[in-house]
C-alpha positions as CSV (number, residue, x, y, z in Angstrom):
1,M,2.5,-21.5,8.1
2,N,6.1,-21.2,6.3
3,Y,8.0,-20.9,3.1
4,V,10.6,-21.2,4.3
5,G,12.8,-23.0,1.6
6,A,10.0,-23.5,-0.7
7,L,9.3,-23.6,-4.3
8,L,6.3,-21.9,-5.4
9,E,4.6,-22.1,-8.9
10,D,2.2,-20.9,-10.6
11,L,-0.2,-19.8,-7.9
12,E,-2.5,-17.5,-7.2
13,F,-3.6,-15.9,-3.6
14,I,-6.0,-12.1,-3.6
15,E,-6.2,-10.5,-0.5
16,E,-4.9,-13.1,1.5
17,S,-2.6,-12.7,4.9
18,F,0.9,-13.5,5.0
19,E,2.6,-11.1,8.1
20,Q,4.8,-12.7,10.0
21,V,5.4,-15.7,7.6
22,S,8.6,-16.9,6.6
23,F,9.4,-17.1,2.5
24,E,13.9,-17.3,3.4
25,D,15.5,-18.5,0.7
26,A,11.5,-19.4,-0.9
27,Q,11.6,-19.2,-5.0
28,I,8.6,-17.9,-6.1
29,R,7.7,-18.4,-9.6
30,R,5.3,-16.7,-11.8
31,C,2.9,-16.4,-9.2
32,R,0.1,-13.7,-8.5
33,F,-0.4,-12.5,-5.1
34,I,-3.3,-9.9,-5.4
35,R,-3.6,-7.0,-2.6
36,C,-2.0,-8.9,-0.3
37,S,-0.3,-8.9,3.4
38,F,3.2,-9.0,3.7
39,R,3.4,-6.9,7.7
40,G,6.3,-8.5,9.2
41,A,6.9,-11.2,7.0
42,R,10.6,-11.8,6.3
43,L,11.6,-12.9,2.6
44,P,15.6,-12.9,2.9
45,D,17.1,-14.6,0.1
46,S,14.2,-15.3,-1.5
47,H,13.6,-15.0,-5.7
48,S,10.7,-14.4,-7.1
49,I,10.9,-14.7,-11.1
50,G,8.2,-13.2,-13.2
51,S,5.4,-13.1,-10.5
52,L,3.4,-10.6,-9.5
53,F,2.5,-8.5,-6.3
54,E,-0.7,-6.0,-6.8
55,G,-1.2,-3.5,-4.6
56,C,0.7,-5.5,-1.6
57,D,2.1,-4.5,1.8
58,F,5.1,-5.2,2.6
59,T,5.5,-3.0,5.5
60,G,8.1,-3.5,8.0
61,A,9.0,-6.7,6.0
62,N,12.7,-8.2,5.5
63,L,13.8,-9.0,1.7
64,A,17.7,-8.5,2.4
65,G,19.6,-10.0,0.2
66,S,16.1,-11.1,-1.9
67,R,16.5,-11.3,-5.7
68,H,13.7,-10.1,-8.2
69,E,13.5,-10.9,-11.9
70,R,10.4,-9.4,-14.1
71,S,8.9,-9.5,-11.2
72,S,6.0,-6.7,-11.0
73,F,5.4,-4.9,-7.5
74,A,3.2,-1.9,-8.9
75,N,1.7,0.1,-6.2
76,S,3.2,-2.0,-3.4
77,R,4.2,-0.5,-0.3
78,F,7.8,-0.9,1.7
79,T,7.6,1.5,3.9
80,Y,9.8,0.6,7.2
81,G,11.0,-2.5,5.0
82,H,14.7,-3.6,5.4
83,L,15.8,-4.5,1.7
84,F,20.1,-4.6,2.4
85,S,21.2,-5.8,-0.7
86,A,18.0,-6.7,-2.0
87,Q,18.0,-6.8,-6.7
88,F,15.0,-5.9,-8.5
89,H,15.8,-6.7,-12.3
90,E,13.8,-5.4,-15.0
91,C,10.6,-5.1,-12.6
92,K,7.7,-3.0,-12.7
93,M,7.4,-0.8,-9.5
94,T,5.4,1.5,-11.0
95,G,3.8,3.7,-7.7
96,A,5.7,1.6,-5.4
97,T,6.9,3.5,-1.9
98,F,9.6,3.1,-0.5
99,E,8.9,5.5,2.7
100,E,11.6,5.3,5.6
101,A,12.9,1.8,4.1
102,G,16.2,0.5,4.4
103,L,17.7,0.2,0.6
104,A,21.7,0.0,1.9
105,G,23.3,-1.6,-0.7
106,F,19.9,-1.3,-2.8
107,T,20.1,-2.7,-6.8
108,L,18.0,-1.5,-9.5
109,V,18.7,-2.7,-12.9
110,G,16.1,-1.4,-15.9
111,G,12.5,-1.7,-15.1
112,D,9.6,0.7,-15.1
113,W,10.2,2.5,-11.8
114,S,7.2,5.4,-13.1
115,Y,5.0,7.7,-10.4
116,V,7.7,5.4,-7.4
117,N,8.6,7.2,-4.6
118,L,12.3,7.4,-3.3
119,R,12.3,9.7,-1.7
120,G,15.7,10.5,0.1
121,H,17.1,7.5,-0.9
122,S,20.5,6.9,-2.5
123,L,21.4,5.3,-5.6
124,K,24.6,6.6,-5.4
125,G,27.3,5.4,-8.4
126,Q,24.5,3.1,-9.7
127,D,24.2,2.4,-13.7
128,L,20.2,3.5,-14.2
129,R,20.6,3.1,-18.0
130,G,17.2,3.1,-19.8
131,V,15.7,3.2,-16.3
132,K,12.1,4.3,-16.6
133,F,11.3,7.2,-13.7
134,A,8.6,8.9,-15.3
135,E,7.2,11.1,-12.7
136,A,9.2,9.4,-10.4
137,D,9.3,11.2,-7.1
138,L,13.0,11.1,-6.4
139,Y,13.0,14.4,-3.8
140,G,16.5,15.1,-1.9
141,C,18.1,11.3,-3.5
142,N,21.8,11.1,-4.2
143,L,22.2,9.9,-7.6
144,E,26.0,11.1,-7.4
145,K,27.9,9.7,-10.1
146,A,25.0,7.4,-11.6
147,D,24.5,6.8,-14.7
148,L,21.6,7.4,-15.9
149,R,22.0,7.3,-19.8
150,N,18.6,7.2,-21.7
151,A,16.8,7.1,-19.1
152,D,13.5,8.2,-18.9
153,L,13.3,11.4,-15.8
154,S,10.5,13.1,-17.7
155,R,8.3,14.7,-15.3
156,A,10.2,12.9,-12.4
157,Q,10.5,15.2,-9.2
158,L,14.4,15.9,-8.4
159,S,15.0,19.4,-6.1
160,Q,17.2,18.8,-4.1
161,V,19.0,16.1,-5.8
162,K,22.6,15.3,-5.2
163,L,23.6,15.1,-9.2
164,A,27.6,15.6,-9.1
165,G,29.5,13.9,-11.8
166,A,25.8,11.5,-13.2
167,D,25.7,11.1,-16.7
168,L,22.6,12.8,-18.1
169,R,23.3,12.1,-22.0
170,G,20.4,10.7,-23.8
171,A,18.1,10.4,-20.8
172,R,14.0,11.7,-21.3
173,T,14.1,15.0,-19.6
174,E,10.7,16.9,-20.5
175,G,9.6,18.7,-17.8
176,L,12.4,19.1,-15.9
177,D,13.3,22.4,-14.1
178,W,16.6,22.5,-15.2
179,K,17.4,26.2,-13.4
180,G,16.6,24.0,-9.6
181,L,19.3,21.2,-9.9
182,D,23.2,21.0,-9.2
183,M,24.6,20.3,-12.1
184,R,28.5,20.1,-11.5
185,K,30.2,17.8,-13.2
186,V,27.2,16.5,-15.0
187,K,27.6,14.8,-18.2
188,I,24.6,16.5,-20.1
189,D,24.3,16.4,-24.5
190,I,23.6,19.3,-27.1
191,E,20.0,19.0,-26.9
192,Q,19.9,19.1,-22.8
193,A,22.2,21.5,-23.0
194,V,20.0,23.6,-24.9
195,L,17.2,23.4,-22.9
196,L,19.1,24.2,-19.7
197,A,20.6,27.4,-21.5
198,R,17.1,28.2,-22.5
199,S,15.7,27.7,-19.1
200,Y,18.4,30.5,-17.9
201,G,16.6,33.1,-20.7
202,A,19.5,32.4,-22.8
203,M,18.8,32.4,-26.6
204,V,20.3,29.5,-28.8
205,L,20.3,30.4,-32.0
206,G,21.8,28.2,-34.8
């Protein structure tokens, strides 16, 4: 069965398999997919709105050009997925993993990306204002020139991250290892400057 160009509204699927199924150009509105498998599925140019994909497996799936608005992909896997030019707007991605996924042209706007695994991926130059990355694994990511103002980076893993030219003003930075960050041309606010100085043992006097 395939869902090419289909309109899916207010449907619920629990532990069902959609492996190798095509959802190309499908409109998915307010649907619930609980622990479903989309391994190898085709979802290019699909559009989800307010839908829930809880603990789903998108290993090797093609989501190129797909757009997702206010949808949740909590604890879902996108391992080896193809997400060229995919867009996620105000989505809940808590605990999702993108190991070895293709994210060229990938865009995220707002949303909750706490505990997500984006190791080694590039978000260079993206507008990430207000995005929640609490305890996210961003090891080795390219965040050069990214706008991270008012983002939540508390206890995020930022080792080996490229930050040149990024804007961190107003971002939550509790638990960050400032000494391990390359701060060249990074914009920070006064409070962050104090934390950075203290991380090197400086005594900041009022």
